C-alpha atoms as one frame of an Amber mdcrd trajectory, in Angstrom:
protein
 -20.615 -21.431 -24.385 -18.732 -22.524 -21.207 -16.600 -19.395 -21.099 -16.101
 -16.674 -18.538 -15.985 -12.960 -19.316 -13.968 -10.677 -17.055 -14.439  -6.951
 -17.387 -11.508  -4.848 -16.098  -7.818  -5.484 -16.331  -6.577  -4.174 -12.972
  -4.924  -6.409 -10.346  -8.319  -7.930  -9.375  -9.267  -8.848 -12.917  -5.863
 -10.173 -13.757  -5.574 -12.326 -10.653  -9.006 -13.814 -11.172  -8.223 -14.516
 -14.782  -5.011 -16.293 -13.937  -6.662 -18.476 -11.321  -9.550 -19.436 -13.670
  -7.148 -20.159 -16.606  -4.969 -22.266 -14.374  -8.132 -24.247 -13.527  -8.674
 -24.991 -17.204 -11.463 -22.493 -17.910 -11.766 -20.488 -21.113 -11.763 -16.834
 -20.360 -11.880 -13.436 -22.114 -10.642 -10.333 -20.237 -11.869  -6.969 -21.547
  -9.767  -3.870 -20.822 -10.710  -0.463 -22.088  -7.237   1.117 -21.935  -4.086
   0.240 -23.856  -2.498  -1.594 -20.934  -3.484  -3.766 -17.994  -2.544  -3.163
 -14.377  -4.522   0.013 -13.570  -2.593   2.157 -11.083   0.103  -0.399 -10.689
   2.873   0.730 -12.969   6.646   1.371 -12.604   9.115   3.486 -14.494  12.927
   3.264 -14.611  14.692   6.382 -15.769  18.055   7.997 -15.185  19.007   5.312
 -12.656  15.801   5.822 -10.606  12.839   3.453 -10.246   9.516   5.150  -9.449
   6.008   3.830  -9.056   2.886   5.409 -10.455   0.605   4.222  -7.601   1.243
   1.605  -4.918   4.801   1.000  -3.876   4.618  -2.225  -1.825   2.707  -5.426
  -1.291   2.016  -6.982   2.123   1.990 -10.765   2.683  -1.157 -10.656   4.817
  -2.377 -14.025   3.485  -1.017 -17.314   2.124  -3.068 -16.561  -1.008  -0.464
 -13.920  -1.982   2.466 -16.199  -1.482   0.680 -18.925  -3.489   0.124 -16.484
  -6.302   3.766 -15.509  -6.551   4.851 -19.087  -6.409   2.528 -20.141  -9.197
   3.725 -17.206 -11.314   7.335 -18.153 -10.697   8.142 -14.790  -9.129   9.642
 -15.868  -5.826  13.196 -15.262  -6.938  12.372 -11.695  -8.032  10.727 -10.737
  -4.756  12.569  -8.231  -2.648  11.631  -7.726   1.038  11.856  -4.272   2.594
  14.834  -3.814   4.879  14.701  -3.591   8.566  14.353   0.207   8.325  10.787
  -0.368   7.057   9.510  -1.027  10.569  10.434   2.512  11.598   7.950   5.255
  10.678   7.810   8.970  11.385   4.842  11.080  12.249   5.270  14.889  12.006
   4.559  16.794  15.224   5.632  20.310  15.898   7.094  20.502  12.317   9.461
  17.663  13.201   9.383  14.054  12.010   9.083  12.024  15.195   9.551   8.186
  15.316   6.345   6.200  15.874   6.834   3.923  18.902   7.533   0.230  18.052
   7.340  -1.212  21.576   5.609  -0.553  24.922   8.864   0.889  26.295   9.334
   3.281  23.382   5.629   4.298  23.581   6.007   5.522  27.180   9.248   7.395
  26.366   8.098   8.964  23.032   7.568  12.658  22.611   4.958  12.008  19.958
   2.172  11.760  22.614   1.721  13.756  25.811   1.722  12.137  29.220  -2.044
  12.750  29.415  -2.572  10.820  26.168  -0.517   7.910  27.365  -2.585   7.695
  30.542  -5.787   7.940  28.463  -4.624   4.866  26.500  -4.539   2.734  29.711
  -8.318   3.333  30.033  -9.045   1.742  26.661  -9.604  -1.873  27.837 -12.287
  -0.625  30.228 -14.370   1.411  27.746 -17.630  -0.275  26.730 -18.027  -1.293
  23.136 -20.449   0.530  20.911 -23.933  -0.719  20.097 -23.408  -3.307  17.352
 -25.889  -1.750  14.883 -24.662   1.800  15.231 -22.317   3.270  12.603 -19.518
   5.546  13.681 -17.001   7.530  11.762 -13.388   6.518  12.223 -12.849   9.807
  14.085 -15.744   9.244  16.532 -14.597   5.634  17.141 -11.036   6.719  17.935
 -12.104   9.665  20.058 -14.273   7.345  22.205 -11.699   4.667  22.659  -8.371
   6.454  22.501  -8.990  10.242  22.728  -8.383  13.276  20.522  -4.583  13.274
  20.633  -4.402   9.758  19.141  -6.853  10.762  16.526  -4.810  13.826  15.524
  -1.326  12.277  15.652  -1.826   8.652  14.870  -5.111   7.859  13.125  -5.570
  10.990  11.038  -2.129  10.662   9.319  -2.636   6.953   8.960  -5.990   7.450
   7.227  -4.412   9.995   4.905  -1.624   7.510   4.097  -4.038   4.576   3.394
  -7.209   6.142   2.020  -6.158   9.752   1.294  -9.414  10.154   3.195 -11.101
  12.071   5.969 -11.523  10.226   9.300 -14.583  12.323  10.122 -16.335  10.827
   7.102 -14.962   7.263   6.785 -17.050   4.552   8.370 -15.090   2.417  10.839
 -17.153  -0.703  10.138 -16.593  -0.444   6.390 -13.199   1.212   6.020 -11.546
  -0.626   8.881 -13.722  -3.775   9.500 -10.974  -5.588  11.397 -10.561  -2.687
  13.790 -14.321  -2.643  14.340 -14.388  -6.440  14.838 -11.672  -6.225  17.580
 -13.983  -4.065  19.665 -17.098  -6.142  18.925 -15.462  -9.507  19.538 -13.100
  -8.647  22.428 -14.536  -5.488  23.855 -11.227  -3.717  23.489  -8.630  -2.937
  20.857  -5.749  -3.778  23.128  -7.308  -7.076  24.256  -8.135  -7.896  20.640
  -4.591  -7.369  19.473  -3.388  -9.796  22.135  -6.068 -12.420  21.937  -6.574
 -12.119  18.146  -3.175 -13.550  17.325  -4.304 -17.059  17.918  -7.335 -16.651
  15.500  -5.081 -15.132  12.845  -2.630 -17.979  13.102  -5.481 -20.473  12.706
  -6.734 -18.711   9.557  -3.321 -18.278   8.061  -3.692 -14.497   8.169  -1.094
 -11.986   9.277  -1.810  -8.599  10.833  -0.900  -5.780   8.447   1.512  -4.258
  10.911   3.535  -7.423  11.067   3.156  -8.742   7.516   6.146  -9.030   5.238
   6.458  -5.985   2.958   7.955  -6.506  -0.494   8.253  -5.452  -4.061  10.272
  -6.792  -7.003  13.655  -6.087  -8.576  12.049  -3.938 -11.236   9.136  -2.704
  -9.208   5.485  -3.809  -8.932   5.302  -3.620 -12.729   6.971  -7.106 -12.637
   3.746  -8.611 -11.230   1.620  -6.991 -13.896   3.925  -7.929 -16.769   4.065
 -11.537 -15.632   0.252 -11.777 -15.343  -0.042 -10.110 -18.794   2.340 -12.687
 -20.325   0.466 -15.654 -18.799  -2.849 -14.236 -20.145  -1.821 -12.600 -23.380
  -4.167 -14.650 -25.545  -7.074 -14.027 -23.343  -6.761 -10.211 -22.983  -8.557
  -7.721 -25.289  -6.978  -4.265 -24.900  -8.630  -1.006 -26.094 -11.952  -2.771
 -25.694 -14.916  -0.962 -24.080 -17.857  -3.027 -22.826 -21.029  -1.089 -23.513
 -23.823  -3.343 -22.527 -24.623  -6.630 -20.559 -27.634  -8.743 -21.437 -28.800
 -11.640 -19.406 -30.019 -14.582 -21.638 -31.131 -18.105 -20.679 -27.766 -19.606
 -21.638 -25.808 -16.985 -19.716 -24.657 -13.509 -20.840 -24.250 -11.435 -23.969
 -21.408  -8.894 -23.721 -21.619  -6.048 -26.160 -18.200  -4.334 -26.715 -16.401
  -1.841 -28.904 -13.031  -2.886 -30.254 -11.267  -0.067 -32.167 -14.554   1.404
 -33.392 -16.249  -1.842 -34.303 -19.158  -3.297 -32.318 -19.070  -7.006 -31.331
 -21.040  -9.410 -29.165 -19.582 -12.301 -27.173 -21.438 -14.954 -25.264 -20.320
 -16.173 -21.756 -21.755 -18.501 -19.227 -20.482 -16.326 -16.364 -19.269 -12.770
 -15.831 -16.929 -11.137 -13.394 -17.067  -7.296 -13.132 -13.907  -5.612 -11.693
 -14.216  -2.142 -13.128 -14.376   0.927 -10.737 -17.778   1.748  -9.139 -18.282
   4.889 -11.196 -17.895   2.855 -14.440 -20.125   0.146 -13.189 -22.707   2.749
 -12.496 -23.025   3.612 -16.159 -22.920   0.091 -17.547 -26.083  -0.737 -19.401
 -27.915  -4.032 -18.437 -31.227  -5.743 -18.626 -31.612  -6.902 -14.981 -35.071
  -5.790 -13.808 -35.307  -3.715 -10.654 -31.657  -2.866 -10.439 -30.385   0.659
 -11.016 -26.610   0.968 -10.499 -26.477   4.706 -10.965 -26.201   5.254  -7.173
 -22.620   3.889  -7.396 -21.640   7.246  -8.932 -22.000   8.726  -5.434 -19.011
   6.870  -4.069 -16.373   9.465  -3.600 -12.977   8.959  -5.272 -10.761  11.965
  -4.345  -7.980  13.017  -6.709  -4.427  12.054  -5.700  -1.029  12.853  -7.246
   2.216  11.021  -6.603   5.346  13.109  -6.983   8.660  11.126  -6.926  11.707
  13.405  -6.453  15.362  12.299  -6.511  18.195  14.043  -4.782  21.844  13.698
  -4.095  22.133  12.029  -0.721  24.385  14.843   0.549  21.508  17.317  -0.155
  19.204  15.719   2.411  19.972  16.302   6.116  17.568  13.679   7.410  18.955
  10.155   7.663  15.808   8.719   5.948  16.241   5.608   8.151  12.700   4.366
   7.946   9.588   3.626   5.794   8.705   7.272   5.538   6.788  10.033   7.232
   3.007  10.737   7.616   1.787  14.264   8.165  -1.299  15.069  10.316  -3.743
  17.626   9.090  -3.040  19.779  12.203   0.490  20.393  11.045  -0.647  22.383
   7.898   1.640  20.946   5.212   0.852  20.239   1.616   2.141  16.624   1.642
  -0.060  13.863   3.027   2.949  11.543   3.386   6.381  10.716   1.941   7.910
   7.344   1.344  11.684   6.990   1.696  11.612   4.776  -1.358  15.436   4.280
  -1.725  15.594   3.236   1.965  12.965   0.586   1.432  14.344  -1.325  -1.497
  17.675  -1.393  -3.334  17.902  -0.075  -6.913  15.428   2.801  -6.441  18.071
   5.511  -6.924  21.595   5.735  -8.308  24.539   5.447  -5.976  24.785   8.389
  -3.494  21.250   9.500  -4.448  17.887   9.087  -2.726  14.350   8.866  -3.913
  11.392  10.392  -2.045   7.840   9.545  -3.177   5.315  12.166  -1.975   1.525
  11.924  -2.018  -0.619  15.021  -2.281  -4.310  15.888  -2.616  -6.876  13.380
  -1.391  -9.953  14.334   0.564  -7.760  16.811   2.541  -6.800  19.048  -0.340
  -8.177  17.771  -3.657  -7.455  21.028  -5.447  -3.705  20.594  -4.889  -3.732
  17.178  -6.532  -5.073  18.884  -9.653  -2.574  21.746  -9.692   0.104  21.851
 -12.471   3.223  19.799 -11.856   5.451  22.899 -11.405   3.261  24.228  -8.653
   3.216  20.909  -6.929   7.039  20.619  -7.024   7.354  24.145  -5.580   5.191
  23.477  -2.604   6.396  19.911  -1.997   9.973  21.136  -1.989   9.052  23.807
   0.524   7.712  21.067   2.834  10.666  18.756   2.357  13.164  21.560   2.972
  11.497  22.220   6.374  10.858  18.645   7.340  13.803  16.707   6.015  16.413
  19.426   5.440  16.372  19.083   1.701  18.825  21.386  -0.101  19.216  22.120
  -3.839  16.912  21.083  -6.674  15.731  17.608  -7.513  17.821  15.578  -9.994
  14.785  13.473 -10.961  11.086  14.154 -11.035   8.122  11.876 -11.892   4.471
  12.781 -11.423   1.425  10.572 -11.686  -2.070  11.951 -11.319  -5.343  10.110
 -10.693  -8.546  12.116 -11.050 -10.415   9.348  -9.217  -7.908   7.586  -7.040
  -9.246   5.645  -4.044 -12.891   4.806  -3.211 -13.935   6.230   0.158 -15.876
   3.885   2.448 -17.759   6.734   4.031 -20.647   6.701   6.566 -23.648   5.049
   4.818 -21.505   2.786   2.578 -23.774  -0.205   3.469 -26.307   0.933   0.884
 -23.837   0.449  -1.931 -22.900  -2.976  -0.659 -26.622  -3.896  -0.448 -27.045
  -2.723  -4.076 -24.139  -4.919  -5.262 -25.500  -7.865  -3.370 -28.956  -7.371
  -4.952 -27.402  -7.194  -8.426 -25.548 -10.478  -7.936 -28.631 -12.094  -6.410
 -30.763 -11.279  -9.397 -28.111 -12.200 -11.908 -26.910 -15.831 -11.424 -23.494
 -16.358 -12.895 -22.379 -12.719 -12.206 -19.752 -11.742  -9.637 -18.535  -8.299
  -8.670 -15.081  -7.596  -7.129 -12.749  -4.642  -6.810 -11.313  -2.212  -4.377
 -14.698  -0.519  -3.806 -16.049  -3.741  -2.252 -13.509  -5.900  -0.453 -10.742
  -3.489   0.679  -8.521  -0.991  -1.177  -4.993  -2.419  -0.871  -3.263  -4.607
  -3.435  -3.297  -7.427  -0.914  -7.094  -6.993  -0.460  -7.636  -7.099  -4.224
  -5.570 -10.229  -4.670  -7.251 -12.082  -1.850 -10.706 -11.057  -3.007  -9.898
 -12.155  -6.571  -8.837 -15.546  -5.311 -12.114 -15.876  -3.396 -14.181 -14.875
  -6.471 -12.368 -17.504  -8.589 -12.983 -20.192  -5.997 -16.634 -19.267  -5.723
 -17.173 -19.296  -9.432 -15.316 -22.670  -9.817 -17.500 -24.193  -7.088 -20.596
 -23.030  -8.913 -19.614 -25.102 -11.881
């Protein structure tokens, strides 16, 4: 019974399965839906290539490069062009370039003179008490001031988490940011001195990591992993119960209406927190129902294609983020056809817009025609869009991104307790080790290594 069961076929489960299979282990991966990959999915239609969820991957770790090498995907990788380093923040109803150097920071109109002076005080502000827990908003107000919160951090948080900086916990949602203050006493000092530590660990800061996709979108990664694991994957298979036995684990599952039981020596759980909360098990003293409290706001992605001549803005950048204070419906817009080739037909452009989140969850759940109407209204004002879209593609996620809000430590403690009382069981996923694709891949690699060392 020296086999490993993996529950959940998203990027975390797939990566873990591939690493374990490559090490010669017998695995079974259970996925409840008809396909693997979760929110990572691409569609090519009418000459456009749109993503359902994430649009890019960041090379923040050598683990990611190693995965692509071992999958034989290096030749299909496409790096974002130089334009990707330029980003826009909307202020005064106008997309304004985010500064990329000290010189451009002091000349930018994005921040007032008073805000720039306030930044110079940051290295002299005392760090917080280590055991205190601040929201992202409170942390930024204390170190950088209100203007940076409103026109830098708030739009950034909406772009990454689709979340609310007043509720997100800085220590859990942005642990590296928190660590800079705790270790170096200052964010600015930490950015400078931390480069040496990152080089030593083989890590790269997210703001300088290589950004890439593939010739046919991120679906290429999912399809390749699926092909490598095809014999090990059970689709349309819902796990209903886990039972700890002396030899390991019994996994009860439903496959097309028929109940089965498999035996495994070890288990890896990579399903979302709200599914994990309802999973039946026989581990005494552990009630996972509290995981249902983790907030996953709804988010919709609306990709719109236009003739290039119908867009006044040059789209010479990664995209634009929109602060809450600006009162638009869009959280942010990626200039998808500026990032990678092949995303739109010749003389056309593709704009990928994100809506909803913690800021306006009701708008994410509106019908597609309503979303198009209001998104177009925003794009006409902000980017000078004329005419009607030549291409539309909408993806909706009722529960999109887990929010690492204030008090998140109790959920991590619960997960640690579950693992501690259940030898041979490991839990991974974007609700535990970071929400990005890069975070999921690196955490999957760590889980695989930990499990292999336990053998």
